[in-house]
Z-matrix of the N, CA and C atoms (Angstrom, degrees):
N
C 1 1.456
C 2 1.531 1 107.67
N 3 1.301 2 115.41 1 129.14
C 4 1.457 3 118.71 2 -179.78
C 5 1.531 4 110.27 3 -81.62
N 6 1.322 5 118.11 4 166.31
C 7 1.465 6 121.27 5 -176.15
C 8 1.527 7 114.22 6 -59.69
N 9 1.331 8 117.63 7 -33.55
C 10 1.478 9 119.95 8 -179.88
C 11 1.521 10 110.80 9 -67.19
N 12 1.335 11 117.18 10 -41.29
C 13 1.461 12 120.58 11 178.16
C 14 1.515 13 110.61 12 -65.33
N 15 1.327 14 117.10 13 -40.21
C 16 1.460 15 120.98 14 178.57
C 17 1.523 16 110.78 15 -63.33
N 18 1.320 17 116.38 16 -39.73
C 19 1.459 18 119.98 17 179.55
C 20 1.522 19 110.73 18 -67.69
N 21 1.332 20 118.10 19 -41.09
C 22 1.460 21 121.12 20 177.81
C 23 1.520 22 110.86 21 -63.50
N 24 1.341 23 116.59 22 -39.71
C 25 1.462 24 120.36 23 178.20
C 26 1.523 25 110.51 24 -64.60
N 27 1.332 26 116.72 25 -40.33
C 28 1.464 27 121.38 26 179.35
C 29 1.523 28 110.87 27 -64.24
N 30 1.332 29 117.67 28 -38.73
C 31 1.458 30 121.30 29 -179.90
C 32 1.524 31 110.37 30 -69.01
N 33 1.329 32 117.17 31 -36.29
C 34 1.462 33 120.18 32 -177.04
C 35 1.520 34 112.44 33 -74.41
N 36 1.316 35 118.34 34 -15.66
C 37 1.465 36 121.05 35 177.90
C 38 1.521 37 110.15 36 -70.11
N 39 1.316 38 114.83 37 149.37
C 40 1.449 39 119.67 38 176.42
C 41 1.519 40 110.96 39 -83.73
N 42 1.316 41 115.89 40 176.96
C 43 1.462 42 120.88 41 -179.65
C 44 1.526 43 110.96 42 -65.17
N 45 1.335 44 116.73 43 -38.39
C 46 1.470 45 120.55 44 -179.47
C 47 1.521 46 110.47 45 -62.41
N 48 1.324 47 117.25 46 -45.96
C 49 1.466 48 120.75 47 179.85
C 50 1.520 49 111.40 48 -64.47
N 51 1.311 50 116.10 49 -36.52
C 52 1.461 51 119.95 50 179.06
C 53 1.533 52 110.82 51 -65.54
N 54 1.327 53 116.98 52 -42.06
C 55 1.464 54 121.02 53 178.33
C 56 1.524 55 110.25 54 -65.49
N 57 1.329 56 117.25 55 -43.26
C 58 1.466 57 120.87 56 179.41
C 59 1.530 58 110.08 57 -60.69
N 60 1.317 59 117.24 58 -45.24
C 61 1.466 60 120.58 59 178.96
C 62 1.525 61 111.60 60 -62.62
N 63 1.324 62 117.03 61 -39.95
C 64 1.466 63 120.43 62 -179.97
C 65 1.524 64 110.75 63 -66.68
N 66 1.328 65 117.30 64 -41.09
C 67 1.469 66 120.28 65 179.45
C 68 1.523 67 109.95 66 -65.95
N 69 1.338 68 116.85 67 -39.95
C 70 1.456 69 119.57 68 179.66
C 71 1.524 70 111.75 69 -66.93
N 72 1.319 71 117.10 70 -36.52
C 73 1.459 72 120.03 71 -177.60
C 74 1.526 73 112.60 72 -79.62
N 75 1.326 74 117.05 73 -37.81
C 76 1.466 75 121.70 74 -175.85
C 77 1.520 76 110.44 75 -118.95
N 78 1.327 77 117.26 76 62.47
C 79 1.463 78 121.67 77 -176.05
C 80 1.531 79 112.35 78 -59.54
N 81 1.309 80 116.02 79 -54.61
C 82 1.459 81 119.18 80 -175.21
C 83 1.526 82 112.48 81 -69.42
N 84 1.312 83 116.98 82 -35.40
C 85 1.467 84 119.11 83 177.41
C 86 1.523 85 110.96 84 -64.80
N 87 1.339 86 116.08 85 -41.55
C 88 1.463 87 117.95 86 -178.91
C 89 1.527 88 110.93 87 -67.59
N 90 1.329 89 117.28 88 -39.07
C 91 1.472 90 120.13 89 177.00
C 92 1.529 91 109.85 90 -66.33
N 93 1.323 92 117.31 91 -39.87
C 94 1.468 93 120.54 92 177.32
C 95 1.521 94 112.46 93 -63.96
N 96 1.317 95 116.63 94 -38.47
C 97 1.470 96 119.85 95 177.08
C 98 1.524 97 111.13 96 -66.66
N 99 1.329 98 116.17 97 -38.78
C 100 1.466 99 119.51 98 176.66
C 101 1.525 100 109.82 99 -63.01
N 102 1.343 101 116.77 100 -40.81
C 103 1.459 102 119.99 101 178.76
C 104 1.529 103 110.99 102 -63.57
N 105 1.334 104 116.82 103 -46.14
C 106 1.463 105 120.05 104 -179.21
C 107 1.530 106 110.98 105 -63.26
N 108 1.316 107 116.56 106 -42.21
C 109 1.461 108 119.87 107 176.75
C 110 1.527 109 110.29 108 -62.81
N 111 1.332 110 116.75 109 -41.08
C 112 1.464 111 120.75 110 179.90
C 113 1.519 112 112.16 111 -62.84
N 114 1.325 113 116.73 112 -43.72
C 115 1.474 114 119.92 113 178.06
C 116 1.521 115 110.19 114 -62.36
N 117 1.317 116 116.40 115 -48.02
C 118 1.468 117 119.61 116 -178.36
C 119 1.519 118 112.88 117 -63.01
N 120 1.325 119 116.45 118 -46.93
C 121 1.468 120 120.11 119 -178.10
C 122 1.524 121 111.18 120 -66.37
N 123 1.333 122 117.17 121 -41.88
C 124 1.465 123 118.09 122 -179.27
C 125 1.521 124 111.97 123 -71.92
N 126 1.345 125 117.42 124 -30.75
C 127 1.470 126 118.60 125 174.52
C 128 1.530 127 110.20 126 -66.21
N 129 1.331 128 117.05 127 -42.48
C 130 1.465 129 119.20 128 177.51
C 131 1.526 130 111.28 129 -62.83
N 132 1.311 131 116.37 130 -41.91
C 133 1.464 132 119.85 131 179.48
C 134 1.526 133 111.06 132 -65.53
N 135 1.332 134 116.82 133 -46.40
C 136 1.462 135 120.06 134 -176.96
C 137 1.522 136 112.45 135 -70.71
N 138 1.321 137 117.41 136 -24.85
C 139 1.464 138 119.27 137 -178.16
C 140 1.524 139 111.43 138 -67.61
N 141 1.327 140 117.79 139 -22.43
C 142 1.459 141 120.52 140 178.95
C 143 1.527 142 112.35 141 -82.82
N 144 1.311 143 117.29 142 -9.99
C 145 1.460 144 121.13 143 -177.85
C 146 1.525 145 110.36 144 -91.38
N 147 1.329 146 116.91 145 147.79
C 148 1.481 147 119.68 146 -178.98
C 149 1.530 148 111.75 147 -82.04
N 150 1.320 149 116.68 148 75.72
C 151 1.459 150 122.81 149 178.55
C 152 1.522 151 108.97 150 -129.21
N 153 1.331 152 117.09 151 158.83
C 154 1.471 153 118.99 152 174.07
C 155 1.539 154 110.25 153 -64.19
N 156 1.320 155 116.93 154 149.94
C 157 1.476 156 119.89 155 -177.58
C 158 1.535 157 113.90 156 -56.70
N 159 1.327 158 118.02 157 -35.90
C 160 1.467 159 119.34 158 -179.43
C 161 1.529 160 111.09 159 -65.20
N 162 1.310 161 117.66 160 -37.45
C 163 1.463 162 121.57 161 178.50
C 164 1.532 163 109.71 162 -69.78
N 165 1.314 164 116.95 163 -36.25
C 166 1.465 165 120.75 164 178.10
C 167 1.534 166 110.35 165 -62.00
N 168 1.316 167 116.99 166 -42.96
C 169 1.460 168 121.18 167 -179.66
C 170 1.525 169 110.50 168 -66.80
N 171 1.328 170 117.10 169 -42.20
C 172 1.465 171 120.78 170 179.14
C 173 1.522 172 110.40 171 -63.23
N 174 1.314 173 117.91 172 -43.92
C 175 1.467 174 120.98 173 179.00
C 176 1.528 175 110.71 174 -64.20
N 177 1.318 176 116.68 175 -41.31
C 178 1.463 177 120.09 176 179.36
C 179 1.524 178 110.40 177 -62.36
N 180 1.322 179 116.96 178 -41.80
C 181 1.462 180 120.51 179 179.17
C 182 1.528 181 110.95 180 -64.95
N 183 1.316 182 117.69 181 -41.58
C 184 1.464 183 120.71 182 179.20
C 185 1.521 184 111.95 183 -65.09
N 186 1.324 185 117.28 184 -42.93
C 187 1.466 186 119.79 185 178.22
C 188 1.525 187 110.77 186 -63.88
N 189 1.327 188 116.70 187 -42.45
C 190 1.463 189 120.11 188 179.68
C 191 1.526 190 111.11 189 -66.57
N 192 1.323 191 117.06 190 -35.30
C 193 1.459 192 120.22 191 178.13
C 194 1.525 193 110.76 192 -65.81
N 195 1.319 194 117.53 193 -42.52
C 196 1.464 195 120.78 194 177.41
C 197 1.533 196 110.67 195 -63.42
N 198 1.314 197 116.51 196 -41.47
C 199 1.465 198 120.82 197 178.32
C 200 1.529 199 111.30 198 -64.79
N 201 1.332 200 116.72 199 -38.56
C 202 1.457 201 120.88 200 179.05
C 203 1.522 202 111.26 201 -67.12
N 204 1.323 203 117.30 202 -41.69
C 205 1.465 204 119.68 203 177.12
C 206 1.519 205 111.49 204 -62.28
N 207 1.320 206 116.61 205 -40.15
C 208 1.460 207 118.74 206 177.69
C 209 1.530 208 111.18 207 -67.32
N 210 1.327 209 117.99 208 -33.37
C 211 1.463 210 120.89 209 176.31
C 212 1.525 211 111.16 210 -67.75
N 213 1.331 212 117.61 211 -37.64
C 214 1.463 213 120.91 212 176.63
C 215 1.527 214 110.95 213 -64.93
N 216 1.326 215 116.53 214 -41.77
C 217 1.469 216 120.56 215 177.93
C 218 1.530 217 109.96 216 -64.97
N 219 1.325 218 116.64 217 -41.83
C 220 1.464 219 120.09 218 178.30
C 221 1.528 220 111.06 219 -64.18
N 222 1.326 221 117.60 220 -38.81
C 223 1.460 222 121.18 221 177.86
C 224 1.529 223 110.92 222 -63.98
N 225 1.310 224 116.63 223 -41.42
C 226 1.467 225 120.09 224 176.54
C 227 1.524 226 110.60 225 -65.31
N 228 1.336 227 116.85 226 -38.32
C 229 1.457 228 120.33 227 177.40
C 230 1.514 229 112.44 228 -63.83
N 231 1.324 230 116.54 229 -39.28
C 232 1.467 231 120.53 230 177.55
C 233 1.522 232 109.82 231 -63.55
N 234 1.333 233 116.71 232 -42.30
C 235 1.464 234 120.06 233 179.35
C 236 1.524 235 111.30 234 -63.01
N 237 1.319 236 116.96 235 -37.98
C 238 1.462 237 119.91 236 -178.62
C 239 1.527 238 111.43 237 -77.74
N 240 1.299 239 117.67 238 -36.53
C 241 1.461 240 121.01 239 -176.65
C 242 1.526 241 112.29 240 -77.55
N 243 1.316 242 117.08 241 -32.46
C 244 1.463 243 121.75 242 -178.17
C 245 1.527 244 109.29 243 -125.83
N 246 1.330 245 117.60 244 76.70
C 247 1.473 246 119.09 245 -177.15
C 248 1.516 247 111.44 246 -67.23
N 249 1.325 248 114.87 247 152.04
C 250 1.469 249 120.63 248 178.01
C 251 1.518 250 110.04 249 -69.23
N 252 1.318 251 115.16 250 158.24
C 253 1.445 252 119.55 251 172.74
C 254 1.525 253 107.59 252 -67.93
N 255 1.310 254 116.65 253 163.74
C 256 1.454 255 120.65 254 179.42
C 257 1.522 256 108.34 255 -65.44
N 258 1.330 257 117.52 256 119.31
C 259 1.463 258 119.40 257 -178.44
C 260 1.523 259 110.88 258 -72.78
N 261 1.329 260 114.90 259 149.84
C 262 1.452 261 119.66 260 175.47
C 263 1.523 262 108.40 261 -72.07
N 264 1.328 263 115.60 262 143.26
C 265 1.452 264 118.80 263 -179.45
C 266 1.515 265 110.32 264 -74.49
N 267 1.296 266 115.54 265 135.91
C 268 1.452 267 122.27 266 177.43
C 269 1.527 268 108.35 267 -87.72
N 270 1.319 269 118.51 268 119.96
C 271 1.464 270 119.47 269 -178.35
C 272 1.525 271 112.68 270 -65.63
N 273 1.325 272 117.62 271 -19.91
C 274 1.461 273 121.08 272 179.91
C 275 1.521 274 113.12 273 -94.30
N 276 1.321 275 117.50 274 1.95
C 277 1.454 276 120.75 275 -177.35
C 278 1.529 277 109.96 276 -71.13
N 279 1.314 278 115.50 277 146.58
C 280 1.460 279 121.23 278 178.70
C 281 1.520 280 109.68 279 -77.76
N 282 1.302 281 116.83 280 132.23
C 283 1.457 282 121.79 281 172.56
C 284 1.522 283 107.05 282 -131.18
N 285 1.319 284 118.11 283 140.12
C 286 1.465 285 119.88 284 -179.04
C 287 1.528 286 112.46 285 -58.89
N 288 1.331 287 118.32 286 -34.88
C 289 1.461 288 120.31 287 -179.36
C 290 1.533 289 111.59 288 -68.08
N 291 1.326 290 118.19 289 -30.94
C 292 1.456 291 121.82 290 179.69
C 293 1.531 292 110.63 291 -66.86
N 294 1.310 293 117.55 292 -31.90
C 295 1.451 294 121.19 293 -178.86
C 296 1.524 295 110.87 294 -72.41
N 297 1.317 296 117.88 295 -35.35
C 298 1.461 297 120.85 296 -178.76
C 299 1.524 298 112.47 297 -67.07
N 300 1.324 299 117.66 298 -29.49
C 301 1.450 300 121.31 299 -176.40
C 302 1.524 301 113.28 300 -80.38
N 303 1.293 302 118.71 301 -6.86
C 304 1.468 303 120.43 302 -177.75
C 305 1.491 304 112.29 303 -85.14
């Protein structure tokens, strides 16, 4: 597929497909972004509550941890619900059987 066809295919995709592709390609980055957003949002939320600062930080960490676990589960669900196409075999890839024949 040439670059123009790939670009046309990318444009024809909907927003949902684009998000699914991004999550599949950048799993750890998306989970890390969810964690960072969770820490920031929960710190802002907890800062308005009348609690000692140490308790605010602990609560923010717990909320972000729960959000991160749910993001990991969602990422696994995306992988299971939308499996990748069969990848082409790389002729330079290491295989245990190739090592035995040398």
